[in-house]
Biotite code that builds the C-alpha atoms (Angstrom):
import biotite.structure as struc

atoms = struc.array([
    struc.Atom([-13.212, -2.667, -55.594], chain_id="A", res_id=1, res_name="MET", atom_name="CA", element="C"),
    struc.Atom([-11.665, -2.663, -51.415], chain_id="A", res_id=2, res_name="ILE", atom_name="CA", element="C"),
    struc.Atom([-10.859, -6.484, -50.584], chain_id="A", res_id=3, res_name="ASP", atom_name="CA", element="C"),
    struc.Atom([-12.205, -7.393, -47.358], chain_id="A", res_id=4, res_name="ARG", atom_name="CA", element="C"),
    struc.Atom([-9.096, -9.292, -46.246], chain_id="A", res_id=5, res_name="ARG", atom_name="CA", element="C"),
    struc.Atom([-6.695, -5.821, -46.879], chain_id="A", res_id=6, res_name="ASN", atom_name="CA", element="C"),
    struc.Atom([-9.574, -3.753, -45.044], chain_id="A", res_id=7, res_name="VAL", atom_name="CA", element="C"),
    struc.Atom([-8.952, -6.228, -42.278], chain_id="A", res_id=8, res_name="LEU", atom_name="CA", element="C"),
    struc.Atom([-5.324, -6.068, -42.245], chain_id="A", res_id=9, res_name="THR", atom_name="CA", element="C"),
    struc.Atom([-4.526, -2.809, -42.007], chain_id="A", res_id=10, res_name="LEU", atom_name="CA", element="C"),
    struc.Atom([-7.334, -2.623, -39.121], chain_id="A", res_id=11, res_name="LEU", atom_name="CA", element="C"),
    struc.Atom([-5.467, -4.892, -37.415], chain_id="A", res_id=12, res_name="ALA", atom_name="CA", element="C"),
    struc.Atom([-2.638, -3.689, -37.680], chain_id="A", res_id=13, res_name="ALA", atom_name="CA", element="C"),
    struc.Atom([-3.574, -0.380, -36.833], chain_id="A", res_id=14, res_name="THR", atom_name="CA", element="C"),
    struc.Atom([-4.821, -1.959, -33.571], chain_id="A", res_id=15, res_name="LEU", atom_name="CA", element="C"),
    struc.Atom([-1.771, -3.208, -32.827], chain_id="A", res_id=16, res_name="THR", atom_name="CA", element="C"),
    struc.Atom([0.749, -0.503, -33.848], chain_id="A", res_id=17, res_name="THR", atom_name="CA", element="C"),
    struc.Atom([0.781, 0.949, -30.566], chain_id="A", res_id=18, res_name="PRO", atom_name="CA", element="C"),
    struc.Atom([1.512, -2.294, -28.780], chain_id="A", res_id=19, res_name="ALA", atom_name="CA", element="C"),
    struc.Atom([4.487, -3.004, -30.137], chain_id="A", res_id=20, res_name="VAL", atom_name="CA", element="C"),
    struc.Atom([6.188, 0.360, -28.861], chain_id="A", res_id=21, res_name="PRO", atom_name="CA", element="C"),
    struc.Atom([5.178, -0.489, -25.289], chain_id="A", res_id=22, res_name="ALA", atom_name="CA", element="C"),
    struc.Atom([6.620, -3.787, -25.398], chain_id="A", res_id=23, res_name="LEU", atom_name="CA", element="C"),
    struc.Atom([9.628, -2.722, -26.501], chain_id="A", res_id=24, res_name="ALA", atom_name="CA", element="C"),
    struc.Atom([9.792, -0.064, -23.946], chain_id="A", res_id=25, res_name="GLN", atom_name="CA", element="C"),
    struc.Atom([8.680, -2.955, -21.363], chain_id="A", res_id=26, res_name="GLN", atom_name="CA", element="C"),
    struc.Atom([11.586, -5.645, -22.658], chain_id="A", res_id=27, res_name="MET", atom_name="CA", element="C"),
    struc.Atom([14.317, -2.471, -22.402], chain_id="A", res_id=28, res_name="SER", atom_name="CA", element="C"),
    struc.Atom([13.697, -1.395, -19.266], chain_id="A", res_id=29, res_name="ARG", atom_name="CA", element="C"),
    struc.Atom([16.773, -1.580, -16.923], chain_id="A", res_id=30, res_name="PRO", atom_name="CA", element="C"),
    struc.Atom([16.628, -3.371, -13.723], chain_id="A", res_id=31, res_name="THR", atom_name="CA", element="C"),
    struc.Atom([18.383, -2.784, -10.434], chain_id="A", res_id=32, res_name="ALA", atom_name="CA", element="C"),
    struc.Atom([21.504, -4.661, -11.814], chain_id="A", res_id=33, res_name="PHE", atom_name="CA", element="C"),
    struc.Atom([22.254, -1.576, -14.046], chain_id="A", res_id=34, res_name="ALA", atom_name="CA", element="C"),
    struc.Atom([23.319, 0.145, -10.903], chain_id="A", res_id=35, res_name="PHE", atom_name="CA", element="C"),
    struc.Atom([25.928, 0.452, -8.692], chain_id="A", res_id=36, res_name="SER", atom_name="CA", element="C"),
    struc.Atom([27.082, 2.591, -6.021], chain_id="A", res_id=37, res_name="PHE", atom_name="CA", element="C"),
    struc.Atom([30.375, 4.301, -3.928], chain_id="A", res_id=38, res_name="ALA", atom_name="CA", element="C"),
    struc.Atom([31.233, 1.804, -1.400], chain_id="A", res_id=39, res_name="GLY", atom_name="CA", element="C"),
    struc.Atom([31.064, 4.216, 1.939], chain_id="A", res_id=40, res_name="LEU", atom_name="CA", element="C"),
    struc.Atom([35.213, 2.804, 2.708], chain_id="A", res_id=41, res_name="ASP", atom_name="CA", element="C"),
    struc.Atom([35.887, 2.910, -1.241], chain_id="A", res_id=42, res_name="GLY", atom_name="CA", element="C"),
    struc.Atom([35.491, 0.698, -4.409], chain_id="A", res_id=43, res_name="GLY", atom_name="CA", element="C"),
    struc.Atom([32.260, 0.098, -5.739], chain_id="A", res_id=44, res_name="ASN", atom_name="CA", element="C"),
    struc.Atom([29.066, -1.604, -4.978], chain_id="A", res_id=45, res_name="ILE", atom_name="CA", element="C"),
    struc.Atom([27.952, -2.907, -8.541], chain_id="A", res_id=46, res_name="ARG", atom_name="CA", element="C"),
    struc.Atom([24.180, -4.520, -8.083], chain_id="A", res_id=47, res_name="LEU", atom_name="CA", element="C"),
    struc.Atom([25.328, -6.507, -11.253], chain_id="A", res_id=48, res_name="ALA", atom_name="CA", element="C"),
    struc.Atom([27.621, -8.444, -9.723], chain_id="A", res_id=49, res_name="ASN", atom_name="CA", element="C"),
    struc.Atom([24.020, -10.305, -7.419], chain_id="A", res_id=50, res_name="HIS", atom_name="CA", element="C"),
    struc.Atom([22.540, -11.104, -10.848], chain_id="A", res_id=51, res_name="THR", atom_name="CA", element="C"),
    struc.Atom([19.720, -13.833, -9.755], chain_id="A", res_id=52, res_name="GLY", atom_name="CA", element="C"),
    struc.Atom([20.324, -13.082, -5.731], chain_id="A", res_id=53, res_name="LYS", atom_name="CA", element="C"),
    struc.Atom([17.908, -10.742, -3.531], chain_id="A", res_id=54, res_name="PRO", atom_name="CA", element="C"),
    struc.Atom([18.948, -7.696, -2.690], chain_id="A", res_id=55, res_name="ILE", atom_name="CA", element="C"),
    struc.Atom([17.594, -5.178, 0.262], chain_id="A", res_id=56, res_name="LEU", atom_name="CA", element="C"),
    struc.Atom([18.663, -1.886, 0.151], chain_id="A", res_id=57, res_name="ILE", atom_name="CA", element="C"),
    struc.Atom([17.764, 0.534, 2.858], chain_id="A", res_id=58, res_name="VAL", atom_name="CA", element="C"),
    struc.Atom([18.217, 4.378, 3.082], chain_id="A", res_id=59, res_name="ASN", atom_name="CA", element="C"),
    struc.Atom([20.173, 4.485, 6.798], chain_id="A", res_id=60, res_name="THR", atom_name="CA", element="C"),
    struc.Atom([20.878, 7.647, 8.715], chain_id="A", res_id=61, res_name="ALA", atom_name="CA", element="C"),
    struc.Atom([22.785, 7.321, 12.058], chain_id="A", res_id=62, res_name="SER", atom_name="CA", element="C"),
    struc.Atom([20.681, 10.033, 14.397], chain_id="A", res_id=63, res_name="GLN", atom_name="CA", element="C"),
    struc.Atom([17.057, 8.608, 13.543], chain_id="A", res_id=64, res_name="CYS", atom_name="CA", element="C"),
    struc.Atom([14.953, 6.969, 16.029], chain_id="A", res_id=65, res_name="GLY", atom_name="CA", element="C"),
    struc.Atom([14.982, 4.108, 13.651], chain_id="A", res_id=66, res_name="TYR", atom_name="CA", element="C"),
    struc.Atom([18.859, 4.094, 13.926], chain_id="A", res_id=67, res_name="THR", atom_name="CA", element="C"),
    struc.Atom([18.348, 0.162, 16.088], chain_id="A", res_id=68, res_name="PRO", atom_name="CA", element="C"),
    struc.Atom([17.027, -1.058, 12.912], chain_id="A", res_id=69, res_name="GLN", atom_name="CA", element="C"),
    struc.Atom([20.562, -1.202, 11.938], chain_id="A", res_id=70, res_name="PHE", atom_name="CA", element="C"),
    struc.Atom([20.861, -4.540, 14.584], chain_id="A", res_id=71, res_name="ALA", atom_name="CA", element="C"),
    struc.Atom([17.936, -5.805, 13.130], chain_id="A", res_id=72, res_name="GLY", atom_name="CA", element="C"),
    struc.Atom([19.301, -5.621, 9.339], chain_id="A", res_id=73, res_name="LEU", atom_name="CA", element="C"),
    struc.Atom([22.372, -6.932, 11.089], chain_id="A", res_id=74, res_name="GLN", atom_name="CA", element="C"),
    struc.Atom([20.324, -10.148, 12.007], chain_id="A", res_id=75, res_name="GLU", atom_name="CA", element="C"),
    struc.Atom([19.041, -10.465, 7.982], chain_id="A", res_id=76, res_name="LEU", atom_name="CA", element="C"),
    struc.Atom([22.655, -9.789, 6.706], chain_id="A", res_id=77, res_name="TRP", atom_name="CA", element="C"),
    struc.Atom([23.647, -13.410, 9.665], chain_id="A", res_id=78, res_name="LYS", atom_name="CA", element="C"),
    struc.Atom([21.052, -14.809, 9.011], chain_id="A", res_id=79, res_name="ARG", atom_name="CA", element="C"),
    struc.Atom([20.316, -15.063, 5.051], chain_id="A", res_id=80, res_name="TYR", atom_name="CA", element="C"),
    struc.Atom([23.644, -13.774, 3.876], chain_id="A", res_id=81, res_name="GLY", atom_name="CA", element="C"),
    struc.Atom([25.206, -17.002, 3.367], chain_id="A", res_id=82, res_name="SER", atom_name="CA", element="C"),
    struc.Atom([22.307, -18.532, 1.252], chain_id="A", res_id=83, res_name="ARG", atom_name="CA", element="C"),
    struc.Atom([22.704, -15.018, -1.223], chain_id="A", res_id=84, res_name="GLY", atom_name="CA", element="C"),
    struc.Atom([20.987, -11.899, 0.339], chain_id="A", res_id=85, res_name="LEU", atom_name="CA", element="C"),
    struc.Atom([22.705, -8.946, -0.346], chain_id="A", res_id=86, res_name="LEU", atom_name="CA", element="C"),
    struc.Atom([21.505, -5.600, 1.925], chain_id="A", res_id=87, res_name="ILE", atom_name="CA", element="C"),
    struc.Atom([23.447, -2.562, 1.292], chain_id="A", res_id=88, res_name="ILE", atom_name="CA", element="C"),
    struc.Atom([23.161, 0.209, 3.924], chain_id="A", res_id=89, res_name="GLY", atom_name="CA", element="C"),
    struc.Atom([22.716, 4.082, 2.106], chain_id="A", res_id=90, res_name="VAL", atom_name="CA", element="C"),
    struc.Atom([23.373, 6.356, 4.647], chain_id="A", res_id=91, res_name="PRO", atom_name="CA", element="C"),
    struc.Atom([21.354, 10.091, 3.352], chain_id="A", res_id=92, res_name="SER", atom_name="CA", element="C"),
    struc.Atom([20.680, 13.127, 4.915], chain_id="A", res_id=93, res_name="ASN", atom_name="CA", element="C"),
    struc.Atom([17.569, 13.838, 3.200], chain_id="A", res_id=94, res_name="ASP", atom_name="CA", element="C"),
    struc.Atom([15.139, 13.215, 6.112], chain_id="A", res_id=95, res_name="PHE", atom_name="CA", element="C"),
    struc.Atom([15.883, 15.668, 9.310], chain_id="A", res_id=96, res_name="GLY", atom_name="CA", element="C"),
    struc.Atom([19.204, 16.309, 8.405], chain_id="A", res_id=97, res_name="GLY", atom_name="CA", element="C"),
    struc.Atom([19.973, 12.958, 10.342], chain_id="A", res_id=98, res_name="GLN", atom_name="CA", element="C"),
    struc.Atom([23.010, 11.919, 8.663], chain_id="A", res_id=99, res_name="GLU", atom_name="CA", element="C"),
    struc.Atom([25.480, 15.014, 9.311], chain_id="A", res_id=100, res_name="PRO", atom_name="CA", element="C"),
    struc.Atom([28.302, 12.023, 9.599], chain_id="A", res_id=101, res_name="GLY", atom_name="CA", element="C"),
    struc.Atom([31.493, 12.122, 7.821], chain_id="A", res_id=102, res_name="THR", atom_name="CA", element="C"),
    struc.Atom([32.365, 8.486, 6.661], chain_id="A", res_id=103, res_name="PRO", atom_name="CA", element="C"),
    struc.Atom([34.068, 7.876, 9.669], chain_id="A", res_id=104, res_name="THR", atom_name="CA", element="C"),
    struc.Atom([31.280, 8.591, 12.050], chain_id="A", res_id=105, res_name="GLU", atom_name="CA", element="C"),
    struc.Atom([29.000, 6.782, 9.724], chain_id="A", res_id=106, res_name="ILE", atom_name="CA", element="C"),
    struc.Atom([31.051, 3.879, 10.011], chain_id="A", res_id=107, res_name="MET", atom_name="CA", element="C"),
    struc.Atom([31.220, 4.222, 14.150], chain_id="A", res_id=108, res_name="GLN", atom_name="CA", element="C"),
    struc.Atom([27.512, 3.568, 14.500], chain_id="A", res_id=109, res_name="THR", atom_name="CA", element="C"),
    struc.Atom([26.983, 1.265, 12.037], chain_id="A", res_id=110, res_name="ALA", atom_name="CA", element="C"),
    struc.Atom([30.139, -1.657, 12.955], chain_id="A", res_id=111, res_name="ASN", atom_name="CA", element="C"),
    struc.Atom([31.105, -0.568, 16.602], chain_id="A", res_id=112, res_name="HIS", atom_name="CA", element="C"),
    struc.Atom([27.607, 0.530, 17.796], chain_id="A", res_id=113, res_name="ARG", atom_name="CA", element="C"),
    struc.Atom([25.192, -1.883, 15.967], chain_id="A", res_id=114, res_name="TYR", atom_name="CA", element="C"),
    struc.Atom([27.392, -4.386, 14.941], chain_id="A", res_id=115, res_name="GLY", atom_name="CA", element="C"),
    struc.Atom([26.407, -4.114, 11.710], chain_id="A", res_id=116, res_name="ALA", atom_name="CA", element="C"),
    struc.Atom([29.138, -5.605, 8.588], chain_id="A", res_id=117, res_name="ASN", atom_name="CA", element="C"),
    struc.Atom([27.067, -5.345, 5.660], chain_id="A", res_id=118, res_name="PHE", atom_name="CA", element="C"),
    struc.Atom([28.350, -2.984, 2.875], chain_id="A", res_id=119, res_name="PRO", atom_name="CA", element="C"),
    struc.Atom([27.672, 0.370, 3.172], chain_id="A", res_id=120, res_name="LEU", atom_name="CA", element="C"),
    struc.Atom([27.366, 2.843, 0.173], chain_id="A", res_id=121, res_name="ALA", atom_name="CA", element="C"),
    struc.Atom([28.640, 6.336, 0.486], chain_id="A", res_id=122, res_name="ALA", atom_name="CA", element="C"),
    struc.Atom([26.202, 9.460, 0.973], chain_id="A", res_id=123, res_name="LYS", atom_name="CA", element="C"),
    struc.Atom([23.855, 9.695, -1.055], chain_id="A", res_id=124, res_name="VAL", atom_name="CA", element="C"),
    struc.Atom([20.404, 11.964, -2.172], chain_id="A", res_id=125, res_name="VAL", atom_name="CA", element="C"),
    struc.Atom([17.688, 9.303, -2.085], chain_id="A", res_id=126, res_name="VAL", atom_name="CA", element="C"),
    struc.Atom([14.690, 11.763, -3.427], chain_id="A", res_id=127, res_name="SER", atom_name="CA", element="C"),
    struc.Atom([13.989, 14.362, -5.478], chain_id="A", res_id=128, res_name="GLY", atom_name="CA", element="C"),
    struc.Atom([15.346, 15.456, -8.802], chain_id="A", res_id=129, res_name="PRO", atom_name="CA", element="C"),
    struc.Atom([19.146, 14.960, -7.343], chain_id="A", res_id=130, res_name="ASP", atom_name="CA", element="C"),
    struc.Atom([18.511, 11.548, -6.318], chain_id="A", res_id=131, res_name="ALA", atom_name="CA", element="C"),
    struc.Atom([21.129, 8.769, -6.785], chain_id="A", res_id=132, res_name="HIS", atom_name="CA", element="C"),
    struc.Atom([20.452, 6.707, -9.962], chain_id="A", res_id=133, res_name="PRO", atom_name="CA", element="C"),
    struc.Atom([19.139, 3.769, -8.213], chain_id="A", res_id=134, res_name="PHE", atom_name="CA", element="C"),
    struc.Atom([16.079, 5.513, -6.545], chain_id="A", res_id=135, res_name="TYR", atom_name="CA", element="C"),
    struc.Atom([15.266, 7.452, -9.324], chain_id="A", res_id=136, res_name="LYS", atom_name="CA", element="C"),
    struc.Atom([14.255, 4.447, -11.120], chain_id="A", res_id=137, res_name="TRP", atom_name="CA", element="C"),
    struc.Atom([13.131, 2.851, -8.263], chain_id="A", res_id=138, res_name="ALA", atom_name="CA", element="C"),
    struc.Atom([10.205, 5.705, -8.811], chain_id="A", res_id=139, res_name="ALA", atom_name="CA", element="C"),
    struc.Atom([9.610, 4.558, -11.921], chain_id="A", res_id=140, res_name="VAL", atom_name="CA", element="C"),
    struc.Atom([9.130, 1.226, -11.018], chain_id="A", res_id=141, res_name="GLU", atom_name="CA", element="C"),
    struc.Atom([7.461, 1.778, -7.952], chain_id="A", res_id=142, res_name="ARG", atom_name="CA", element="C"),
    struc.Atom([5.506, 5.481, -8.263], chain_id="A", res_id=143, res_name="PRO", atom_name="CA", element="C"),
    struc.Atom([4.471, 6.573, -4.312], chain_id="A", res_id=144, res_name="GLY", atom_name="CA", element="C"),
    struc.Atom([6.660, 3.581, -3.369], chain_id="A", res_id=145, res_name="ALA", atom_name="CA", element="C"),
    struc.Atom([9.718, 5.514, -2.236], chain_id="A", res_id=146, res_name="GLY", atom_name="CA", element="C"),
    struc.Atom([11.251, 6.706, 0.831], chain_id="A", res_id=147, res_name="PRO", atom_name="CA", element="C"),
    struc.Atom([9.697, 9.490, 2.642], chain_id="A", res_id=148, res_name="ARG", atom_name="CA", element="C"),
    struc.Atom([11.576, 9.015, 5.678], chain_id="A", res_id=149, res_name="TRP", atom_name="CA", element="C"),
    struc.Atom([15.146, 7.031, 6.547], chain_id="A", res_id=150, res_name="ASN", atom_name="CA", element="C"),
    struc.Atom([15.257, 2.739, 6.643], chain_id="A", res_id=151, res_name="PHE", atom_name="CA", element="C"),
    struc.Atom([12.867, 3.198, 3.939], chain_id="A", res_id=152, res_name="HIS", atom_name="CA", element="C"),
    struc.Atom([13.561, -0.804, 2.460], chain_id="A", res_id=153, res_name="LYS", atom_name="CA", element="C"),
    struc.Atom([13.788, -1.677, -1.234], chain_id="A", res_id=154, res_name="PHE", atom_name="CA", element="C"),
    struc.Atom([13.344, -6.148, -1.492], chain_id="A", res_id=155, res_name="ILE", atom_name="CA", element="C"),
    struc.Atom([15.194, -7.095, -5.199], chain_id="A", res_id=156, res_name="ILE", atom_name="CA", element="C"),
    struc.Atom([14.294, -10.201, -6.460], chain_id="A", res_id=157, res_name="GLY", atom_name="CA", element="C"),
    struc.Atom([16.195, -12.111, -8.175], chain_id="A", res_id=158, res_name="ARG", atom_name="CA", element="C"),
    struc.Atom([14.955, -11.023, -11.590], chain_id="A", res_id=159, res_name="ASN", atom_name="CA", element="C"),
    struc.Atom([16.622, -7.449, -10.436], chain_id="A", res_id=160, res_name="GLY", atom_name="CA", element="C"),
    struc.Atom([12.627, -5.976, -10.172], chain_id="A", res_id=161, res_name="ARG", atom_name="CA", element="C"),
    struc.Atom([11.449, -4.938, -6.994], chain_id="A", res_id=162, res_name="ILE", atom_name="CA", element="C"),
    struc.Atom([9.117, -7.237, -5.513], chain_id="A", res_id=163, res_name="VAL", atom_name="CA", element="C"),
    struc.Atom([8.649, -5.342, -1.730], chain_id="A", res_id=164, res_name="GLY", atom_name="CA", element="C"),
    struc.Atom([8.787, -2.199, -0.375], chain_id="A", res_id=165, res_name="SER", atom_name="CA", element="C"),
    struc.Atom([8.367, -1.096, 2.986], chain_id="A", res_id=166, res_name="PHE", atom_name="CA", element="C"),
    struc.Atom([8.207, 2.071, 5.028], chain_id="A", res_id=167, res_name="PRO", atom_name="CA", element="C"),
    struc.Atom([10.577, 2.960, 7.927], chain_id="A", res_id=168, res_name="ALA", atom_name="CA", element="C"),
    struc.Atom([8.448, 1.895, 10.405], chain_id="A", res_id=169, res_name="ALA", atom_name="CA", element="C"),
    struc.Atom([8.556, -1.799, 9.452], chain_id="A", res_id=170, res_name="VAL", atom_name="CA", element="C"),
    struc.Atom([11.252, -3.188, 11.395], chain_id="A", res_id=171, res_name="ASP", atom_name="CA", element="C"),
    struc.Atom([13.453, -5.432, 9.534], chain_id="A", res_id=172, res_name="PRO", atom_name="CA", element="C"),
    struc.Atom([12.360, -8.746, 11.618], chain_id="A", res_id=173, res_name="MET", atom_name="CA", element="C"),
    struc.Atom([8.978, -7.968, 10.553], chain_id="A", res_id=174, res_name="ASP", atom_name="CA", element="C"),
    struc.Atom([7.404, -11.326, 8.928], chain_id="A", res_id=175, res_name="PRO", atom_name="CA", element="C"),
    struc.Atom([5.857, -9.824, 6.043], chain_id="A", res_id=176, res_name="ASP", atom_name="CA", element="C"),
    struc.Atom([9.094, -8.732, 4.825], chain_id="A", res_id=177, res_name="LEU", atom_name="CA", element="C"),
    struc.Atom([11.436, -11.672, 6.296], chain_id="A", res_id=178, res_name="ILE", atom_name="CA", element="C"),
    struc.Atom([8.647, -14.056, 3.540], chain_id="A", res_id=179, res_name="ALA", atom_name="CA", element="C"),
    struc.Atom([9.317, -11.582, 1.112], chain_id="A", res_id=180, res_name="THR", atom_name="CA", element="C"),
    struc.Atom([13.157, -12.285, 1.415], chain_id="A", res_id=181, res_name="ILE", atom_name="CA", element="C"),
    struc.Atom([12.897, -15.844, 1.674], chain_id="A", res_id=182, res_name="GLU", atom_name="CA", element="C"),
    struc.Atom([10.722, -15.902, -1.568], chain_id="A", res_id=183, res_name="ARG", atom_name="CA", element="C"),
    struc.Atom([13.674, -14.661, -3.544], chain_id="A", res_id=184, res_name="GLU", atom_name="CA", element="C"),
    struc.Atom([16.065, -16.970, -2.074], chain_id="A", res_id=185, res_name="LEU", atom_name="CA", element="C"),
    struc.Atom([17.739, -19.847, -3.855], chain_id="A", res_id=186, res_name="PRO", atom_name="CA", element="C"),
    struc.Atom([16.301, -22.938, -2.289], chain_id="A", res_id=187, res_name="ALA", atom_name="CA", element="C"),
    struc.Atom([18.182, -24.910, 0.099], chain_id="A", res_id=188, res_name="ILE", atom_name="CA", element="C"),
])
């Protein structure tokens, strides 16, 4: 004879088993802090060094209509860098071939033309199968929210997850973008 408790136990185990792998997968998913970028001027920009702090990652291009956004990004850096915000410009030639420059030329545009002195990564691919690992991760974290043009902005929260994704047309001084950053900054 079959005991009702055994049947209920087996039924409960069957219903909960699929959730266990899903939960384990979610718990083991990497955060943005698992990634790094080669620096444009050498060295390595390790996101793990900024664990618990917000990070703004922007794919840049020197010959784009949005290139003047370097000035707004620098303003954010001046305003929030001392409170823990890291900004990383990630040069990419993916869209319109608008970043054909050498590291020296890229630095010339960002630093000398727009006064940007936040960290710049070495030029990478940001979309498609050859994308930098961070951008592949971001595509999984936020499907359909990846860069479609130069100056796409990802805001990484203190927990290492994407808390904001802003397309190229959104200016760095946009109130929604700023509010997203401010929510992730430590209280003063």
